[in-house]
N, C-alpha and C positions, 0 to 999 in steps of 0.2 A: 350923724356920722355913723356909718355902718362898721361895727367892730367885730372881728373874729378873734377868738382866744383858743390857741392850740394847747391842749392838755393831753399828755401821754401817760400819766401815772398818778398814783395817789399822792406822791410827794409834791409835784408841781401844782396840782389842784389845790392842795392845802395852802401853798404859798400865794397862789392867785386870789384866794377867797376874799380877803378884804377889798381888793380892787373890783372883783366881780360884783360884790354886793352894792358898791357905789355906782358902777356902770349901769346896772339894771334899774336902779332907782332914778337915774338922771335921764330926763327926756331928750337931752341932746344926743344920746347914744342909742343905737339899735344893736343889741348884743346877741351874738350867736356863739355858743360853746362848741368847739370842734374836738371831740374826744377820739382818741386812737391809742395805739400802743397797748399797754397792759390793762387799760380800762375795760376791754372786752374779754379779758382772759380769765376763765374760772380758776386756773392754776394760781393766779395772783390776786384772787379775791373778787374778781369781776367788779371792779370799783366804779363802773358806770352807775351802779345803783346808788353809791354815795353821792355822785354828782347830781343825780335826779332827786335824791332825798333831801338835798340842801335847798331845794325849792326852785331850781332853774328849769325852765321848760323848753327853751329854744336850743336844742342840742342835736348835733349830728354825730353819729358814731360810725367810725371807719375801721373796719376789721383788717389788720395788716400784720398781726404779730404771730411769729412762729415760736414754739416752745423750745426748739433746739438752740442751746446757747453756746455751742462751739463757734469758732470764727466763721465757718461756712454758714451756719445758721443765722448769725448776726448779719453777715453780708447779704444773705438772701432776704432777711426781714427788711433790711435797708432798701434793697431793690424793690421789694413788694410795696413798701410804703411809698416810695417815689412813684410807682405805677398807679397806685390807688389815688394819690394826691394829684397826679397829672389829670386824672378824670375829674377830681373834685374841683380843682382850680379852674378847669375849663367851664364848669357849670355854675360856679359860685364866685361872686366878686364882692370885695370889701374895700372900704376906704383905708383900713389899717387892720393888720392881724398881729396880735401879741404872740410872742414865742418866748420861752424861758429856758435859760440854762444851757445844757451841754449834752443832752442825751442823743444817742445815735439816731433814734427814730424822729426826734425833733429836728435834727439836721436834715434828715431825708425829706420831711414834709416841707421844710423851708427851701431846700434845693429844688424841689419839684415846682415851687412857685416862681423861680427866677425867670423862666421864659415867658411867664404870663404877666410879668411886671407887678407881682404882688408886693405891696409895701408892708414890711414887717417892723414891729416895735420889739426890740430885744431887751429882756430883763436879765440881769446878772451876767452881762458880758464883761470881758476884760480880765476875768479871774484866771488863776493858774492852778492846775492840778497835775503835777508832773508824774504822778503814779497812775494816771488814767488816760486812755486815748480820748476821753471826753474833751481834753484840752484842745484837740484838733477840731472836733465837732463844734465846740463853743466858738472858736475863731472863724470857722466857716459861716456860722450863723451871723456873727458880727458883720462880716463882709457883705452878707446878703441883705442886711437890715437898713432901714431908712432912719429910724430914730432909736436912741439907746438910753436905757435907764440903769446906771451902775449902782452898786451897793456901797462903794467907798470912793473917795477922791482919787486914790491911787489907781483903781480900776478904770475910772473915767479917763485918766491920763493914758492908760494902756490902750483903751479903745481908740483914742485919738491917734496913737502911734500906729495901730493896726490899719486904721482907715486913711491916715495921712490927711485928716480933715477934722475940723473942730465943730462942724455944724450938727445940731440936733444930738448932742451928747450931754447927758444930765446926770449928776450924782444925786440920788434920791434916798439912799439907804436901802436896807433889805425890806422888801415888801412883806415878808412873813411876820415881821415885828411891828407892823403898823397897828396902832390901837392896843398894844399889849398891856398898857397901863390900865385899860378898862376891861380886860378879859375877866370873865366870870369863872373862877375856878370852883370845882367841886370841893366839898369837905373831903379830907383824906380818907375817912372811913367809907364814905360813899364810893369814892373811886376804887378803893381796894375791894369792896364788896361786889362792885360791878364786874370785876375781872377775876375774882377769887384769889386775890393776892394776900398772903398771910401777913400777920402783924409783926413783921420784922423788916430790917433794912433791906432795900433792894437796889440793884444796879440796872440802869437802862442801857441796853447794848445793841449796837448795830454794826455788823461787819459786811462789807461788800468785797468782791474780788478786786485785785489790782490788774488792770487790763493792759498796762505797758509790757509787763513780763508775765503773760498768762501761764507759762510753764511752771511758775513758782507757786501757784495758788494751791496746789495739793499740799505742799509743805506748809504754807501759811495756814491753811484750814486745820491741819494737824496741830500746829502750835496754838491756834485759837482754842481748839477743843481742850487741849491740855491745860491752858490757862483758866478757862471757864470751869473746868472740872474742879480745879483747886479753889477757885473763887466761890464756888457754890457751897463750900464748907462753912463760909462765913456770911454769905449774902444769898437772898433770893434773887434769881436772874430773870429779868424781863427782856426778851430778845425780839426785836423787830426784824423780819426776814429780809434777805438781800433783794436788791433790785434785779431786773432782768438784764444783767450784764454778761459779758463773755465769761464762762465758767462759774456763773453764779450758783449752779446746782451743786458744785463741789462743796461750797459753804453750807448750803441748805442741807445736804446729806449729813454732814458732820453735826450740825445743830440738831437735826432730828434724831440722830443717834444718841446724842447727849440727853435730849429730852426723854427718850425711851428708857435710858439707863437710870434717870433720876426724875421722874415725872412730878414729884412733889416739890422740886427745887427750881423748876424752870417753867416759865410761861412764854410761849412763842406766839407772836402776833403778826398776822399777814397784813392787816390793814387797820391801824389804830384810828386813823382820821386825825385831823389837826387838833381838835378840841381835846380828845383823849391823850394825844401825844404831849400836848402842853401840860396837862395834868400829871402825866407820868414824869415829865421833866421836873415839875415843881416838887414832887415828893421823893424823887430818887436821891440816893446818897451822892452819886456822881454818875457821869456818862463814860462809856467805854466803847471803842470801835474805831471806825475810819469813815464816818459819815459827815457830810457838810453841815448838818444841823448842829452837831457838837461845836463846830468852829463858828457858825454864824449866829446861832440862837441861844446856846446854853448860858452865856454870860448874863443875858437878861433875866435868867431865872436864878442867878447866884450860884451856878454850879461849875465845878471843875470838870475837865474832860481829859481822859487818857486817850490820846490820838495815836493810833497804831499804824506803823508802816509808812509807805510813800504815797498812798492814794491822794491825800490832801496836801502833799508837799508843794510849796510855792504859794498856797492860799494864805492871805493875810490872816493873822490870828491874834487874839488878845492874850492877856497874862493868865487867863484861866485854863489855857491849853498846855498839857504836859505831853510831849512827844516821846515815843519809844519805838524801838525796832520790833519787827514782827516775829518775836521769839517769846515763848511762854515765860521764861525767867525775866526778860525785860519788861513784859507786860505786868507781871506780878510785882516787880520792883517799883514800877511807876504807880501802881495802885497803892502800894504801901506809903508812898509820898502823899498821894491825894487824899486818902481816907482820914488823915489827921489834920487837914487844912480847914475844915469847917466850910462855911459859905464863902463864895467869892464876892468880894465887896467892890470890885472895880467896875469900870464902864464897858459897854459893848461897842466896839469900833464900827459895827454894822448898823447901829441904831441911829436913825434920824427921825425927828418928829414930822408928822403930816406927810408921810410918804405917798399915800394914795391921793391926797388932795394935790400934792405937787404934780403927780403924773397926770391927773385929770385936767388941772389948770394948764399944764404944758400942752396937752393935746388940743384943748380949745384955743389956746393962744396961737398955736402953729398950724391949725387945721388947713388954712389956705396955702401954706408953703410946703406941706409935706408931699 
């Protein structure tokens, strides 16, 4: 079975990784990784090197990303991605192509495949993020896909509602959490030494722009900086940099300003990679920001999350998530609640055992009918 895997960023590649390792080791599958988006961008860490360093050889890189992140730039990148993938799908055929999530460039690659009859397998469909236009892209991808692997039962039902069809929709849990019980963590001192993190409590932070109301991001970034400035008086701050979203540079600029003002209190990371990110989650005091990893993954590490603003509004969340408005005082108030709670002892609603095995068995069992 010839399988393509679309990866447009460091984030989705890390999620794919457990599946990729099993696919490449199974002689039933002929795997090709199709890298595009920020993977080829030096500004975002040129993460194609990470893909190659993981040991995969059969990789195509498609350059289609523009640095301009205003609405015109995003639309132009979308159009360029469609154009590049029109050529790619014309020259390359697969039995099935995996796509993941809700990024605009992922939507563009999928939309370009529709006239060619490309069959897509969509991971993380059915989810809702009311504070991001990714919600629209995600549902576009769902409608264009042949088989669906959701992360919760509720999302499985949502996919069926979108499609008006029950065929080939499966709840497998979050792929990024597969095998987490066997993950080999570093010793804390080794992790800290690798990144120059001082021996004090730190907070793991990720802020992205809200793309439903982009005009508010300047205000939000100011509130973020004010809250982080105050937080740095008590904690060391590890900040993973924003994705390539509309107005993402606004947040980057304020984060870089803060780092320049207090370089000994802040570590900015362009590309942690999955392994280092998991280690960072294990040893952090708590998580802060508006990223999906806080919602989906943090509970499996026993961590509470301060989730800021509306970007993740509508996404199912566990009891470890504390929501607050995008205002400095609200953020600090939520932090004051979380920091005294200790470790989260509850379950992760996104965790199901044997996610990768379920996906692979499903593909083999349904190969003839896809």
